[in-house]
PDB file as gemmi writes it, atoms N, CA and C in Angstrom:
CRYST1    1.000    1.000    1.000  90.00  90.00  90.00 P 1                      
ATOM      1  N   MET A   1      32.810 159.316  48.834  1.00  0.00           N  
ATOM      2  CA  MET A   1      32.994 160.732  48.537  1.00  0.00           C  
ATOM      3  C   MET A   1      34.219 161.256  49.289  1.00  0.00           C  
ATOM      4  N   ILE A   2      35.083 161.904  48.574  1.00  0.00           N  
ATOM      5  CA  ILE A   2      36.309 162.447  49.162  1.00  0.00           C  
ATOM      6  C   ILE A   2      36.032 163.874  49.625  1.00  0.00           C  
ATOM      7  N   LYS A   3      36.339 164.128  50.893  1.00  0.00           N  
ATOM      8  CA  LYS A   3      36.162 165.480  51.419  1.00  0.00           C  
ATOM      9  C   LYS A   3      37.368 166.329  51.045  1.00  0.00           C  
ATOM     10  N   LYS A   4      37.081 167.523  50.552  1.00  0.00           N  
ATOM     11  CA  LYS A   4      38.131 168.468  50.217  1.00  0.00           C  
ATOM     12  C   LYS A   4      38.583 169.169  51.485  1.00  0.00           C  
ATOM     13  N   LYS A   5      39.881 169.220  51.719  1.00  0.00           N  
ATOM     14  CA  LYS A   5      40.409 169.898  52.901  1.00  0.00           C  
ATOM     15  C   LYS A   5      40.360 171.409  52.676  1.00  0.00           C  
ATOM     16  N   ILE A   6      39.767 172.091  53.643  1.00  0.00           N  
ATOM     17  CA  ILE A   6      39.670 173.547  53.561  1.00  0.00           C  
ATOM     18  C   ILE A   6      40.881 174.162  54.252  1.00  0.00           C  
ATOM     19  N   VAL A   7      41.555 175.030  53.546  1.00  0.00           N  
ATOM     20  CA  VAL A   7      42.711 175.731  54.110  1.00  0.00           C  
ATOM     21  C   VAL A   7      42.280 177.154  54.430  1.00  0.00           C  
ATOM     22  N   TYR A   8      42.204 177.448  55.717  1.00  0.00           N  
ATOM     23  CA  TYR A   8      41.803 178.769  56.174  1.00  0.00           C  
ATOM     24  C   TYR A   8      42.960 179.736  56.038  1.00  0.00           C  
ATOM     25  N   ARG A   9      42.637 180.986  55.773  1.00  0.00           N  
ATOM     26  CA  ARG A   9      43.655 182.027  55.671  1.00  0.00           C  
ATOM     27  C   ARG A   9      43.565 182.910  56.924  1.00  0.00           C  
ATOM     28  N   PHE A  10      44.704 183.142  57.534  1.00  0.00           N  
ATOM     29  CA  PHE A  10      44.788 183.899  58.785  1.00  0.00           C  
ATOM     30  C   PHE A  10      45.431 185.253  58.516  1.00  0.00           C  
ATOM     31  N   TYR A  11      44.766 186.306  58.967  1.00  0.00           N  
ATOM     32  CA  TYR A  11      45.262 187.664  58.793  1.00  0.00           C  
ATOM     33  C   TYR A  11      45.446 188.305  60.166  1.00  0.00           C  
ATOM     34  N   PRO A  12      46.689 188.428  60.640  1.00  0.00           N  
ATOM     35  CA  PRO A  12      46.915 189.098  61.921  1.00  0.00           C  
ATOM     36  C   PRO A  12      46.568 190.586  61.800  1.00  0.00           C  
ATOM     37  N   LEU A  13      46.036 191.143  62.860  1.00  0.00           N  
ATOM     38  CA  LEU A  13      45.682 192.559  62.882  1.00  0.00           C  
ATOM     39  C   LEU A  13      46.786 193.364  63.555  1.00  0.00           C  
ATOM     40  N   LYS A  14      47.080 194.542  63.016  1.00  0.00           N  
ATOM     41  CA  LYS A  14      48.076 195.420  63.640  1.00  0.00           C  
ATOM     42  C   LYS A  14      47.556 195.949  64.967  1.00  0.00           C  
ATOM     43  N   LYS A  15      46.246 196.180  65.020  1.00  0.00           N  
ATOM     44  CA  LYS A  15      45.599 196.699  66.221  1.00  0.00           C  
ATOM     45  C   LYS A  15      44.417 195.791  66.567  1.00  0.00           C  
ATOM     46  N   ARG A  16      44.311 195.430  67.803  1.00  0.00           N  
ATOM     47  CA  ARG A  16      43.233 194.552  68.262  1.00  0.00           C  
ATOM     48  C   ARG A  16      41.870 195.162  67.937  1.00  0.00           C  
ATOM     49  N   MET A  17      40.926 194.310  67.506  1.00  0.00           N  
ATOM     50  CA  MET A  17      39.550 194.736  67.257  1.00  0.00           C  
ATOM     51  C   MET A  17      38.667 194.269  68.405  1.00  0.00           C  
ATOM     52  N   VAL A  18      37.642 195.054  68.713  1.00  0.00           N  
ATOM     53  CA  VAL A  18      36.668 194.667  69.728  1.00  0.00           C  
ATOM     54  C   VAL A  18      35.279 194.750  69.090  1.00  0.00           C  
ATOM     55  N   ILE A  19      34.595 193.606  69.068  1.00  0.00           N  
ATOM     56  CA  ILE A  19      33.241 193.525  68.519  1.00  0.00           C  
ATOM     57  C   ILE A  19      32.378 192.843  69.563  1.00  0.00           C  
ATOM     58  N   ASN A  20      31.299 193.501  69.967  1.00  0.00           N  
ATOM     59  CA  ASN A  20      30.415 192.949  71.000  1.00  0.00           C  
ATOM     60  C   ASN A  20      31.200 192.542  72.246  1.00  0.00           C  
ATOM     61  N   SER A  21      32.144 193.349  72.629  1.00  0.00           N  
ATOM     62  CA  SER A  21      32.996 193.139  73.807  1.00  0.00           C  
ATOM     63  C   SER A  21      33.940 191.943  73.668  1.00  0.00           C  
ATOM     64  N   LEU A  22      34.044 191.370  72.489  1.00  0.00           N  
ATOM     65  CA  LEU A  22      34.990 190.276  72.235  1.00  0.00           C  
ATOM     66  C   LEU A  22      36.209 190.848  71.525  1.00  0.00           C  
ATOM     67  N   GLU A  23      37.399 190.443  71.970  1.00  0.00           N  
ATOM     68  CA  GLU A  23      38.633 190.964  71.394  1.00  0.00           C  
ATOM     69  C   GLU A  23      39.187 189.996  70.350  1.00  0.00           C  
ATOM     70  N   PHE A  24      39.668 190.565  69.247  1.00  0.00           N  
ATOM     71  CA  PHE A  24      40.243 189.777  68.164  1.00  0.00           C  
ATOM     72  C   PHE A  24      41.600 190.346  67.790  1.00  0.00           C  
ATOM     73  N   ASN A  25      42.561 189.458  67.551  1.00  0.00           N  
ATOM     74  CA  ASN A  25      43.871 189.908  67.080  1.00  0.00           C  
ATOM     75  C   ASN A  25      44.190 189.340  65.702  1.00  0.00           C  
ATOM     76  N   GLU A  26      43.237 188.586  65.139  1.00  0.00           N  
ATOM     77  CA  GLU A  26      43.400 188.111  63.772  1.00  0.00           C  
ATOM     78  C   GLU A  26      42.019 187.827  63.170  1.00  0.00           C  
ATOM     79  N   ILE A  27      41.978 187.828  61.848  1.00  0.00           N  
ATOM     80  CA  ILE A  27      40.762 187.492  61.116  1.00  0.00           C  
ATOM     81  C   ILE A  27      41.049 186.216  60.348  1.00  0.00           C  
ATOM     82  N   VAL A  28      40.143 185.260  60.460  1.00  0.00           N  
ATOM     83  CA  VAL A  28      40.286 183.970  59.779  1.00  0.00           C  
ATOM     84  C   VAL A  28      39.228 183.901  58.684  1.00  0.00           C  
ATOM     85  N   ILE A  29      39.672 183.649  57.463  1.00  0.00           N  
ATOM     86  CA  ILE A  29      38.747 183.589  56.329  1.00  0.00           C  
ATOM     87  C   ILE A  29      38.776 182.196  55.721  1.00  0.00           C  
ATOM     88  N   SER A  30      37.595 181.643  55.553  1.00  0.00           N  
ATOM     89  CA  SER A  30      37.436 180.359  54.870  1.00  0.00           C  
ATOM     90  C   SER A  30      37.273 180.646  53.374  1.00  0.00           C  
ATOM     91  N   PRO A  31      37.922 179.883  52.521  1.00  0.00           N  
ATOM     92  CA  PRO A  31      37.826 180.139  51.083  1.00  0.00           C  
ATOM     93  C   PRO A  31      36.534 179.623  50.449  1.00  0.00           C  
ATOM     94  N   HIS A  32      35.594 179.114  51.245  1.00  0.00           N  
ATOM     95  CA  HIS A  32      34.386 178.526  50.675  1.00  0.00           C  
ATOM     96  C   HIS A  32      33.569 179.519  49.846  1.00  0.00           C  
ATOM     97  N   TYR A  33      33.687 180.809  50.143  1.00  0.00           N  
ATOM     98  CA  TYR A  33      32.900 181.810  49.423  1.00  0.00           C  
ATOM     99  C   TYR A  33      33.309 181.923  47.959  1.00  0.00           C  
ATOM    100  N   GLU A  34      34.535 181.531  47.632  1.00  0.00           N  
ATOM    101  CA  GLU A  34      35.075 181.727  46.287  1.00  0.00           C  
ATOM    102  C   GLU A  34      34.289 180.974  45.217  1.00  0.00           C  
ATOM    103  N   GLU A  35      33.722 179.837  45.588  1.00  0.00           N  
ATOM    104  CA  GLU A  35      33.010 179.009  44.616  1.00  0.00           C  
ATOM    105  C   GLU A  35      31.792 179.732  44.024  1.00  0.00           C  
ATOM    106  N   LYS A  36      30.986 180.346  44.868  1.00  0.00           N  
ATOM    107  CA  LYS A  36      29.770 181.005  44.381  1.00  0.00           C  
ATOM    108  C   LYS A  36      29.898 182.519  44.280  1.00  0.00           C  
ATOM    109  N   HIS A  37      30.817 183.102  45.035  1.00  0.00           N  
ATOM    110  CA  HIS A  37      30.866 184.560  45.124  1.00  0.00           C  
ATOM    111  C   HIS A  37      32.210 185.148  44.699  1.00  0.00           C  
ATOM    112  N   GLY A  38      33.087 184.330  44.164  1.00  0.00           N  
ATOM    113  CA  GLY A  38      34.432 184.774  43.816  1.00  0.00           C  
ATOM    114  C   GLY A  38      34.489 185.844  42.743  1.00  0.00           C  
ATOM    115  N   SER A  39      33.431 185.996  41.962  1.00  0.00           N  
ATOM    116  CA  SER A  39      33.454 187.000  40.893  1.00  0.00           C  
ATOM    117  C   SER A  39      33.360 188.427  41.430  1.00  0.00           C  
ATOM    118  N   TYR A  40      32.844 188.581  42.636  1.00  0.00           N  
ATOM    119  CA  TYR A  40      32.700 189.928  43.180  1.00  0.00           C  
ATOM    120  C   TYR A  40      33.222 190.081  44.613  1.00  0.00           C  
ATOM    121  N   MET A  41      33.632 188.986  45.237  1.00  0.00           N  
ATOM    122  CA  MET A  41      34.102 189.034  46.625  1.00  0.00           C  
ATOM    123  C   MET A  41      35.537 188.519  46.679  1.00  0.00           C  
ATOM    124  N   ASN A  42      36.332 189.102  47.573  1.00  0.00           N  
ATOM    125  CA  ASN A  42      37.701 188.623  47.783  1.00  0.00           C  
ATOM    126  C   ASN A  42      38.090 188.887  49.238  1.00  0.00           C  
ATOM    127  N   ASP A  43      39.227 188.370  49.636  1.00  0.00           N  
ATOM    128  CA  ASP A  43      39.664 188.519  51.025  1.00  0.00           C  
ATOM    129  C   ASP A  43      39.783 189.975  51.441  1.00  0.00           C  
ATOM    130  N   GLU A  44      40.274 190.823  50.549  1.00  0.00           N  
ATOM    131  CA  GLU A  44      40.451 192.231  50.892  1.00  0.00           C  
ATOM    132  C   GLU A  44      39.114 192.888  51.237  1.00  0.00           C  
ATOM    133  N   LYS A  45      38.070 192.571  50.474  1.00  0.00           N  
ATOM    134  CA  LYS A  45      36.748 193.140  50.764  1.00  0.00           C  
ATOM    135  C   LYS A  45      36.208 192.608  52.085  1.00  0.00           C  
ATOM    136  N   ILE A  46      36.409 191.324  52.346  1.00  0.00           N  
ATOM    137  CA  ILE A  46      35.957 190.736  53.606  1.00  0.00           C  
ATOM    138  C   ILE A  46      36.673 191.403  54.778  1.00  0.00           C  
ATOM    139  N   LEU A  47      37.975 191.616  54.652  1.00  0.00           N  
ATOM    140  CA  LEU A  47      38.734 192.284  55.711  1.00  0.00           C  
ATOM    141  C   LEU A  47      38.228 193.706  55.935  1.00  0.00           C  
ATOM    142  N   GLU A  48      37.965 194.422  54.855  1.00  0.00           N  
ATOM    143  CA  GLU A  48      37.476 195.801  54.954  1.00  0.00           C  
ATOM    144  C   GLU A  48      36.118 195.845  55.661  1.00  0.00           C  
ATOM    145  N   ILE A  49      35.213 194.959  55.279  1.00  0.00           N  
ATOM    146  CA  ILE A  49      33.883 194.915  55.902  1.00  0.00           C  
ATOM    147  C   ILE A  49      33.998 194.527  57.373  1.00  0.00           C  
ATOM    148  N   THR A  50      34.821 193.536  57.670  1.00  0.00           N  
ATOM    149  CA  THR A  50      34.976 193.069  59.045  1.00  0.00           C  
ATOM    150  C   THR A  50      35.543 194.173  59.932  1.00  0.00           C  
ATOM    151  N   LYS A  51      36.509 194.917  59.429  1.00  0.00           N  
ATOM    152  CA  LYS A  51      37.117 195.980  60.228  1.00  0.00           C  
ATOM    153  C   LYS A  51      36.129 197.093  60.550  1.00  0.00           C  
ATOM    154  N   GLN A  52      35.050 197.231  59.772  1.00  0.00           N  
ATOM    155  CA  GLN A  52      34.025 198.233  60.065  1.00  0.00           C  
ATOM    156  C   GLN A  52      33.228 197.876  61.324  1.00  0.00           C  
ATOM    157  N   LEU A  53      33.330 196.641  61.778  1.00  0.00           N  
ATOM    158  CA  LEU A  53      32.622 196.208  62.985  1.00  0.00           C  
ATOM    159  C   LEU A  53      33.379 196.564  64.260  1.00  0.00           C  
ATOM    160  N   ASP A  54      34.614 197.034  64.135  1.00  0.00           N  
ATOM    161  CA  ASP A  54      35.421 197.370  65.313  1.00  0.00           C  
ATOM    162  C   ASP A  54      34.699 198.396  66.179  1.00  0.00           C  
ATOM    163  N   LYS A  55      34.699 198.137  67.472  1.00  0.00           N  
ATOM    164  CA  LYS A  55      34.101 198.999  68.495  1.00  0.00           C  
ATOM    165  C   LYS A  55      32.572 199.036  68.431  1.00  0.00           C  
ATOM    166  N   ARG A  56      31.955 198.083  67.751  1.00  0.00           N  
ATOM    167  CA  ARG A  56      30.492 198.016  67.705  1.00  0.00           C  
ATOM    168  C   ARG A  56      29.998 196.990  68.715  1.00  0.00           C  
ATOM    169  N   ASP A  57      28.929 197.315  69.369  1.00  0.00           N  
ATOM    170  CA  ASP A  57      28.323 196.401  70.341  1.00  0.00           C  
ATOM    171  C   ASP A  57      26.937 195.949  69.902  1.00  0.00           C  
ATOM    172  N   ASP A  58      26.549 196.280  68.673  1.00  0.00           N  
ATOM    173  CA  ASP A  58      25.203 195.945  68.220  1.00  0.00           C  
ATOM    174  C   ASP A  58      25.183 194.927  67.080  1.00  0.00           C  
ATOM    175  N   PHE A  59      26.322 194.296  66.826  1.00  0.00           N  
ATOM    176  CA  PHE A  59      26.396 193.315  65.746  1.00  0.00           C  
ATOM    177  C   PHE A  59      25.824 191.980  66.216  1.00  0.00           C  
ATOM    178  N   ILE A  60      24.849 191.457  65.472  1.00  0.00           N  
ATOM    179  CA  ILE A  60      24.239 190.170  65.804  1.00  0.00           C  
ATOM    180  C   ILE A  60      24.646 189.169  64.719  1.00  0.00           C  
ATOM    181  N   PRO A  61      25.588 188.277  65.045  1.00  0.00           N  
ATOM    182  CA  PRO A  61      26.042 187.311  64.035  1.00  0.00           C  
ATOM    183  C   PRO A  61      24.977 186.257  63.761  1.00  0.00           C  
ATOM    184  N   HIS A  62      24.972 185.765  62.546  1.00  0.00           N  
ATOM    185  CA  HIS A  62      24.089 184.662  62.165  1.00  0.00           C  
ATOM    186  C   HIS A  62      24.960 183.418  62.073  1.00  0.00           C  
ATOM    187  N   ARG A  63      24.681 182.444  62.897  1.00  0.00           N  
ATOM    188  CA  ARG A  63      25.511 181.238  62.913  1.00  0.00           C  
ATOM    189  C   ARG A  63      24.634 180.027  62.640  1.00  0.00           C  
ATOM    190  N   GLN A  64      25.031 179.243  61.662  1.00  0.00           N  
ATOM    191  CA  GLN A  64      24.337 178.002  61.355  1.00  0.00           C  
ATOM    192  C   GLN A  64      25.276 176.859  61.739  1.00  0.00           C  
ATOM    193  N   GLY A  65      25.013 176.221  62.851  1.00  0.00           N  
ATOM    194  CA  GLY A  65      25.844 175.101  63.264  1.00  0.00           C  
ATOM    195  C   GLY A  65      27.092 175.541  63.988  1.00  0.00           C  
ATOM    196  N   LYS A  66      28.021 174.615  64.094  1.00  0.00           N  
ATOM    197  CA  LYS A  66      29.264 174.850  64.837  1.00  0.00           C  
ATOM    198  C   LYS A  66      30.363 175.340  63.915  1.00  0.00           C  
ATOM    199  N   LEU A  67      31.329 176.022  64.523  1.00  0.00           N  
ATOM    200  CA  LEU A  67      32.524 176.401  63.798  1.00  0.00           C  
ATOM    201  C   LEU A  67      33.389 175.169  63.603  1.00  0.00           C  
ATOM    202  N   PRO A  68      34.221 175.142  62.547  1.00  0.00           N  
ATOM    203  CA  PRO A  68      35.113 174.005  62.348  1.00  0.00           C  
ATOM    204  C   PRO A  68      36.070 173.845  63.522  1.00  0.00           C  
ATOM    205  N   SER A  69      36.540 172.631  63.768  1.00  0.00           N  
ATOM    206  CA  SER A  69      37.461 172.417  64.871  1.00  0.00           C  
ATOM    207  C   SER A  69      38.726 173.249  64.654  1.00  0.00           C  
ATOM    208  N   GLY A  70      39.246 173.788  65.727  1.00  0.00           N  
ATOM    209  CA  GLY A  70      40.437 174.625  65.656  1.00  0.00           C  
ATOM    210  C   GLY A  70      40.115 176.100  65.464  1.00  0.00           C  
ATOM    211  N   VAL A  71      38.848 176.422  65.175  1.00  0.00           N  
ATOM    212  CA  VAL A  71      38.444 177.813  65.004  1.00  0.00           C  
ATOM    213  C   VAL A  71      37.454 178.125  66.108  1.00  0.00           C  
ATOM    214  N   GLU A  72      37.755 179.151  66.896  1.00  0.00           N  
ATOM    215  CA  GLU A  72      36.854 179.532  67.998  1.00  0.00           C  
ATOM    216  C   GLU A  72      36.281 180.901  67.770  1.00  0.00           C  
TER     217      GLU A  72                                                      
END                                                                             
């Protein structure tokens, strides 16, 4: 089985975001969502939703497993 290489998209932020006391200067989006959710979801919507988390300390992320290497 040949593994498909995932190319992440990086979006630098004009202004640093702080979520749960963690600082971010870019948003990294994996294109994996496009396969099942591409008809109604896109990078712009993900960026808009993510930016709504700025300055929030009550966000509880759901994580299944480890992040891919190179992404922290």
